BAKOLZA-640190 format. One record per residue (C-alpha): residue in one letter; x, y, z. Coordinates in steps of 0.001 Angstrom, whole numbers, padded with zeros to 6 digits, always signed. Layout:
! BAKOLZA-640190
AXYZ
...
! end
This chain:
! BAKOLZA-640190
X+138486+090787+108617
X+138666+092860+105425
X+139534+089763+103428
X+136434+087991+104774
X+134252+090971+103904
X+135607+091105+100348
X+135045+087364+099988
X+131433+087584+101189
X+130676+090539+098928
X+132289+088942+095897
X+130195+085795+096376
X+127017+087813+096833
X+127512+090029+093790
X+129065+087391+091533
X+125611+085906+090991
X+124300+089279+089856
X+127192+089726+087448
X+126401+086360+085850
X+122697+087141+085467
X+121386+087704+081966
X+120914+091347+080977
X+117385+092452+081757
X+116629+089585+084144
X+116609+091931+087135
X+114142+094206+085343
X+111685+091328+084999
X+111026+091338+088734
X+110772+095107+088765
X+108123+095110+086055
X+105868+092875+088150
X+106323+094892+091340
X+103018+096490+092430
X+104823+099756+093190
X+105501+100302+089493
X+102580+102143+087946
X+101281+103277+091320
X+100425+106729+089967
X+099285+105505+086545
X+095726+106826+086914
X+096593+110249+088341
X+095458+112970+085970
X+098045+115443+087291
X+100812+113010+086330
X+099800+112635+082679
X+102781+114876+081806
X+105515+113981+084346
X+107961+116600+083052
X+105286+119297+083279
X+104344+118124+086764
X+107943+118460+087979
X+108382+121782+086180
X+105261+123137+087914
X+106422+121886+091328
X+109803+123558+090857
X+108198+126813+089738
X+105922+126838+092795
X+108851+126096+095122
X+111050+128773+093572
X+108262+131345+093830
X+107725+130426+097471
X+111470+130725+098116
X+111582+134171+096456
X+108803+135431+098726
X+110752+134424+101856
X+113843+136396+100816
! end
């Protein structure tokens, strides 16, 4: 049973290993999910957005204690 599983997995992932570098990214670039938040003004600075969210969460956590 384990042998069969290894065989199936090796066949499935062998095709991916043979793929040209970057070929998987091509499909990702055309996915409609990518760029979903492109027009959000609050996401213009993603690092700042995350920093602000963390600060707000930490302040909220400090108030509970």
